[in-house]
C-alpha positions as CSV (number, residue, x, y, z in Angstrom):
1,X,-13.3,-4.1,-14.0
2,X,-13.9,-6.9,-11.5
3,X,-15.9,-9.1,-13.9
4,X,-13.0,-9.0,-16.3
5,X,-10.4,-9.6,-13.6
6,X,-12.3,-12.7,-12.3
7,X,-11.4,-14.4,-15.6
8,X,-7.7,-13.6,-15.1
9,X,-7.9,-14.8,-11.5
10,X,-9.3,-18.1,-12.8
11,X,-6.3,-18.4,-15.2
12,X,-3.9,-17.8,-12.3
13,X,-5.6,-20.4,-10.1
14,X,-5.7,-23.0,-12.9
15,X,-2.0,-22.5,-13.6
16,X,-0.9,-22.3,-10.0
17,X,-3.4,-24.9,-8.6
18,X,-4.1,-22.8,-5.5
19,X,-6.5,-19.9,-4.5
20,X,-5.6,-16.3,-5.3
21,X,-6.4,-13.2,-3.2
22,X,-5.7,-9.7,-4.7
23,X,-5.0,-6.7,-2.4
24,X,-4.7,-3.3,-4.1
25,X,-4.4,0.2,-2.7
26,X,-4.5,3.1,-5.0
27,X,-1.1,4.2,-6.2
28,X,-2.5,7.2,-8.2
29,X,-0.8,10.5,-7.5
30,X,-2.9,12.6,-5.2
31,X,-5.3,9.8,-4.6
32,X,-3.2,7.3,-2.8
33,X,-4.7,4.5,-0.7
34,X,-2.9,3.0,2.2
35,X,-2.7,-0.5,3.8
36,X,-4.8,-0.1,6.9
37,X,-6.2,-2.1,9.8
38,X,-9.8,-1.9,8.4
39,X,-8.9,-4.5,5.7
40,X,-8.4,-7.3,8.3
41,X,-12.2,-8.2,8.6
42,X,-12.3,-8.3,4.8
43,X,-9.3,-10.7,4.7
44,X,-11.1,-12.9,7.2
45,X,-14.1,-12.9,4.9
46,X,-11.9,-14.0,2.1
47,X,-10.3,-16.8,4.2
48,X,-13.8,-18.0,5.3
49,X,-14.6,-18.6,1.6
50,X,-11.6,-20.7,0.8
51,X,-12.0,-24.5,1.0
52,X,-10.3,-25.8,4.2
53,X,-8.5,-28.5,2.1
54,X,-6.4,-25.8,0.5
55,X,-2.9,-25.7,2.0
56,X,-1.3,-23.1,-0.3
57,X,-2.3,-19.6,-1.3
58,X,-1.2,-16.8,-3.6
59,X,-1.5,-13.1,-2.7
60,X,-1.2,-10.6,-5.5
61,X,-0.4,-7.1,-4.2
62,X,-0.1,-3.6,-5.7
63,X,0.5,-0.9,-3.0
64,X,2.7,1.9,-1.9
65,X,2.4,0.6,1.7
66,X,0.8,1.9,4.9
67,X,0.6,0.5,8.4
68,X,3.3,-2.1,8.9
69,X,1.2,-3.9,11.6
70,X,-1.2,-4.8,8.8
71,X,1.6,-6.8,7.0
72,X,2.2,-8.8,10.2
73,X,-1.5,-9.4,10.8
74,X,-2.2,-10.6,7.2
75,X,0.8,-13.0,7.2
76,X,-0.1,-14.3,10.6
77,X,-3.6,-15.1,9.5
78,X,-2.4,-16.8,6.3
79,X,0.1,-18.8,8.3
80,X,-2.7,-20.2,10.5
81,X,-4.4,-21.5,7.4
82,X,-1.7,-22.4,4.9
83,X,1.6,-24.2,4.7
84,X,2.8,-22.2,1.8
85,X,2.4,-18.5,0.9
86,X,3.4,-16.9,-2.3
87,X,3.3,-13.2,-3.1
88,X,2.8,-12.1,-6.7
89,X,4.0,-8.6,-7.6
90,X,3.1,-7.3,-11.1
91,X,4.2,-3.7,-10.5
92,X,4.8,-1.8,-7.1
93,X,4.9,-3.2,-3.6
94,X,6.6,-0.6,-1.5
95,X,7.2,0.0,2.2
96,X,4.7,-2.0,4.2
97,X,3.8,-4.0,1.1
98,X,7.5,-4.9,0.8
99,X,7.3,-6.0,4.5
100,X,4.2,-8.2,3.7
101,X,6.3,-9.8,0.9
102,X,9.0,-10.7,3.4
103,X,6.6,-13.1,5.1
104,X,6.0,-15.1,1.9
105,X,7.9,-18.3,1.1
106,X,8.5,-17.0,-2.4
107,X,8.1,-13.6,-4.1
108,X,7.0,-13.9,-7.8
109,X,8.0,-10.7,-9.5
110,X,7.1,-9.5,-13.0
111,X,10.0,-7.9,-14.9
112,X,8.4,-4.4,-14.2
113,X,7.9,-5.2,-10.5
114,X,9.6,-3.3,-7.7
115,X,10.0,-3.7,-3.9
116,X,11.3,-0.9,-1.9
117,X,13.1,0.1,1.4
118,X,11.3,-0.4,4.7
119,X,12.5,2.6,6.6
120,X,9.2,3.9,8.0
121,X,8.4,7.5,7.1
122,X,6.9,9.7,9.8
123,X,4.5,12.3,8.5
124,X,4.0,15.6,10.4
125,X,3.1,19.3,10.0
126,X,5.8,22.0,10.6
127,X,5.2,25.4,12.2
128,X,4.0,26.7,8.8
129,X,1.4,24.0,8.5
130,X,3.2,22.3,5.7
131,X,3.1,18.5,5.3
132,X,6.5,17.0,5.9
133,X,8.0,13.5,6.4
134,X,11.1,12.2,8.1
135,X,12.6,8.8,9.0
136,X,14.9,7.5,11.7
137,X,17.6,7.1,9.0
138,X,17.2,10.8,8.1
139,X,17.9,11.7,11.7
140,X,21.0,9.5,11.9
141,X,22.4,10.8,8.7
142,X,21.9,14.4,10.0
143,X,24.2,13.7,13.0
144,X,26.7,11.8,10.7
145,X,26.9,15.0,8.6
146,X,27.2,17.2,11.7
147,X,30.2,15.1,12.8
148,X,31.8,15.3,9.4
149,X,31.7,19.1,9.3
150,X,33.1,19.1,12.9
151,X,29.9,20.4,14.5
152,X,31.1,18.9,17.8
153,X,28.6,20.7,19.9
154,X,25.9,18.0,20.1
155,X,23.5,20.2,22.0
156,X,23.7,22.8,19.2
157,X,23.2,20.1,16.6
158,X,20.1,18.8,18.5
159,X,18.8,22.3,18.9
160,X,19.0,22.9,15.2
161,X,17.3,19.6,14.5
162,X,14.4,20.4,16.8
163,X,14.0,23.8,15.1
164,X,12.9,21.8,12.1
165,X,10.9,18.9,13.7
166,X,9.2,18.4,17.1
167,X,11.5,16.8,19.6
168,X,8.9,14.1,20.4
169,X,9.1,12.9,16.8
170,X,12.7,11.8,17.3
171,X,11.8,9.3,19.9
172,X,8.8,8.2,17.9
173,X,11.0,7.8,14.8
174,X,13.4,5.5,16.8
175,X,10.5,3.4,18.2
176,X,9.0,3.1,14.7
177,X,12.4,2.0,13.3
178,X,12.7,-0.6,16.0
179,X,9.2,-1.8,15.3
180,X,9.9,-2.0,11.5
181,X,13.1,-4.0,12.1
182,X,11.4,-6.4,14.6
183,X,8.4,-7.0,12.4
184,X,10.8,-7.7,9.5
185,X,12.6,-10.3,11.6
186,X,9.3,-12.0,12.5
187,X,8.1,-12.0,9.0
188,X,11.2,-13.5,7.5
189,X,11.5,-16.0,10.4
190,X,8.1,-17.5,9.4
191,X,10.1,-19.3,6.6
192,X,13.8,-18.5,7.1
193,X,16.0,-20.0,9.8
194,X,19.3,-18.3,9.0
195,X,19.5,-15.3,11.4
196,X,22.5,-13.9,9.7
197,X,20.7,-13.9,6.4
198,X,17.7,-12.2,8.0
199,X,19.8,-9.5,9.5
200,X,21.6,-8.9,6.3
201,X,18.4,-8.5,4.3
202,X,16.9,-6.1,6.9
203,X,20.0,-4.0,7.2
204,X,20.0,-3.5,3.5
205,X,16.3,-2.7,3.2
206,X,16.5,-0.3,6.2
207,X,19.6,1.7,5.5
208,X,21.4,1.1,2.2
209,X,19.2,2.6,-0.5
210,X,19.1,6.2,0.9
211,X,15.7,6.9,-0.5
212,X,12.3,5.6,0.6
213,X,11.1,5.4,-3.0
214,X,14.1,3.5,-4.3
215,X,12.8,0.9,-6.8
216,X,14.2,-2.5,-5.9
217,X,14.0,-4.6,-9.1
218,X,13.7,-8.4,-9.0
219,X,17.4,-9.0,-9.9
220,X,18.6,-6.8,-7.0
221,X,16.0,-8.2,-4.7
222,X,17.3,-11.7,-5.4
223,X,20.9,-10.5,-4.9
224,X,20.2,-9.3,-1.3
225,X,18.9,-12.8,-0.4
226,X,15.1,-12.7,-1.0
227,X,13.5,-15.8,-2.5
228,X,12.5,-14.1,-5.8
229,X,11.0,-16.3,-8.5
230,X,10.7,-15.3,-12.1
231,X,7.3,-16.3,-13.6
232,X,7.1,-18.0,-16.9
233,X,5.9,-16.0,-19.9
234,X,2.3,-17.2,-19.5
235,X,2.0,-16.2,-15.8
236,X,4.0,-13.0,-16.5
237,X,1.4,-11.9,-19.0
238,X,-1.6,-12.8,-16.8
239,X,-0.4,-10.9,-13.8
240,X,0.5,-7.9,-15.9
241,X,-3.0,-8.0,-17.5
242,X,-4.4,-7.9,-13.9
243,X,-2.3,-4.8,-13.2
244,X,-3.4,-3.1,-16.4
245,X,-7.0,-3.7,-15.6
246,X,-6.5,-2.0,-12.1
247,X,-4.5,0.8,-13.7
248,X,-7.4,1.5,-16.1
249,X,-10.0,1.4,-13.4
250,X,-8.1,3.5,-10.9
251,X,-6.4,5.7,-13.5
252,X,-3.0,5.1,-11.9
253,X,-1.3,6.9,-14.8
254,X,-3.1,10.2,-14.2
255,X,-2.7,12.8,-11.4
256,X,-6.0,13.1,-9.5
257,X,-7.4,16.6,-9.6
258,X,-10.0,16.9,-6.8
259,X,-11.4,20.2,-8.0
260,X,-11.9,18.9,-11.6
261,X,-13.4,15.7,-10.2
262,X,-15.9,17.7,-8.2
263,X,-16.8,20.0,-11.0
264,X,-17.4,17.0,-13.4
265,X,-19.7,15.5,-10.8
266,X,-21.6,18.8,-10.3
267,X,-22.1,19.1,-14.1
268,X,-23.7,15.6,-14.2
269,X,-26.4,16.7,-11.7
270,X,-29.7,17.2,-13.5
271,X,-31.9,20.2,-12.6
272,X,-29.3,21.7,-10.4
273,X,-30.9,24.3,-8.1
274,X,-29.7,27.9,-7.9
275,X,-27.9,29.1,-4.8
276,X,-25.9,27.2,-2.2
277,X,-25.5,23.5,-2.5
278,X,-23.4,20.6,-1.1
279,X,-22.1,17.7,-3.1
280,X,-20.7,14.4,-1.8
281,X,-18.5,12.4,-4.2
282,X,-16.8,9.0,-3.8
283,X,-13.8,7.4,-5.4
284,X,-12.3,4.0,-4.8
285,X,-9.0,3.8,-2.9
286,X,-8.6,0.0,-2.2
287,X,-9.8,-3.4,-3.3
288,X,-9.6,-6.9,-1.9
289,X,-10.7,-9.5,-4.4
290,X,-10.9,-13.1,-5.3
291,X,-13.0,-15.3,-7.5
292,X,-15.5,-15.5,-4.7
293,X,-15.7,-12.0,-3.2
294,X,-15.1,-8.5,-4.4
295,X,-14.7,-5.9,-1.6
296,X,-13.7,-2.2,-2.0
297,X,-13.4,1.0,0.0
298,X,-14.3,4.5,-1.1
299,X,-13.1,7.8,0.1
300,X,-15.6,10.7,0.2
301,X,-15.2,14.3,-0.7
302,X,-17.7,16.8,0.7
303,X,-17.7,20.2,-0.8
304,X,-19.9,23.3,-0.8
305,X,-20.6,25.2,-4.0
306,X,-23.0,27.8,-5.3
307,X,-24.8,28.2,-8.7
308,X,-25.5,31.7,-9.9
309,X,-27.1,31.5,-13.3
310,X,-24.6,29.3,-15.1
311,X,-21.5,30.1,-13.0
312,X,-20.4,27.5,-10.5
313,X,-18.4,28.8,-7.5
314,X,-16.7,25.9,-5.7
315,X,-15.5,26.1,-2.1
316,X,-12.0,24.7,-2.3
317,X,-12.0,23.7,1.4
318,X,-13.0,20.1,0.8
319,X,-13.7,17.7,3.6
320,X,-12.3,14.3,3.1
321,X,-14.0,11.4,4.9
322,X,-12.9,7.7,4.9
323,X,-15.6,5.3,3.8
324,X,-16.4,1.7,4.9
325,X,-15.6,-1.5,3.0
326,X,-18.4,-2.6,0.7
327,X,-19.2,-5.7,-1.3
328,X,-20.0,-5.0,-4.9
329,X,-23.7,-5.6,-5.6
330,X,-24.8,-8.4,-7.8
331,X,-22.2,-10.9,-6.7
332,X,-24.0,-14.3,-6.6
333,X,-21.1,-16.5,-6.1
334,X,-20.3,-15.7,-2.5
335,X,-20.6,-18.8,-0.4
336,X,-20.5,-19.5,3.3
337,X,-18.0,-21.9,4.8
């Protein structure tokens, strides 16, 4: 919980002699949070509560990614305030979280930490209403394969592709790929002047791992040219303890069962009336924390159910509504700049 993590944050700040901000989005299976634009005002609030004399900052991140523009906005804001930015990764920082890490002067990685490829995945629904995803690299590899099997009729190859995905997604995938590459260039250029090195890193992260979930360990990340730092044993333990605390609060190691979650909440209601009812349940999907401020965002599930004698009949057509960022009540140490 936050009150326990604050003690760990103090240990990191004492050791590193700089402020620490922690950004976590849920990596729990079936309850994943995403890096999103709505975190920016919360970041501003964090920056407003850091002494102006501070010229260096640490950002600890745990996330499967999200909106790549968020990575650029966060780094841009941090660069306006600080001369040196370090990212601390205890476990997973994939996709847009990897991009955010590219904007740091150094990436401090735990032995269990992973970065990942930055080939943006496009999510869509097919004609059957099934959730699917595709990337620009997937499209390129499709045409590479078509050429290898002598499918020379490009019109036929394109027609087969558009039987699977909407044609408009192909252009969107290319624009997204170009955006991802350009943002990667800008992020690395905030601290790296060697353009050849930048291009090498981005080409590897975009195309050479063949799977968006490829786990890039710290040795491999160092080999491709990223400024990866191995923490000493003391810092290694502290940042892992921070991860474990988040894992326990968010239950990262369990699959989220919405139906079970709703039923558990229904059973906790006292004097439940017979007949038709509606329940609204919340669960945390992201946190932004420091010693000064603890903000979090919940997602809401709205479900209808009926109680007949002791039988609960749950409508499985749940409504999912995003929540708004909140500050945990009871925090007395929030100060104004």
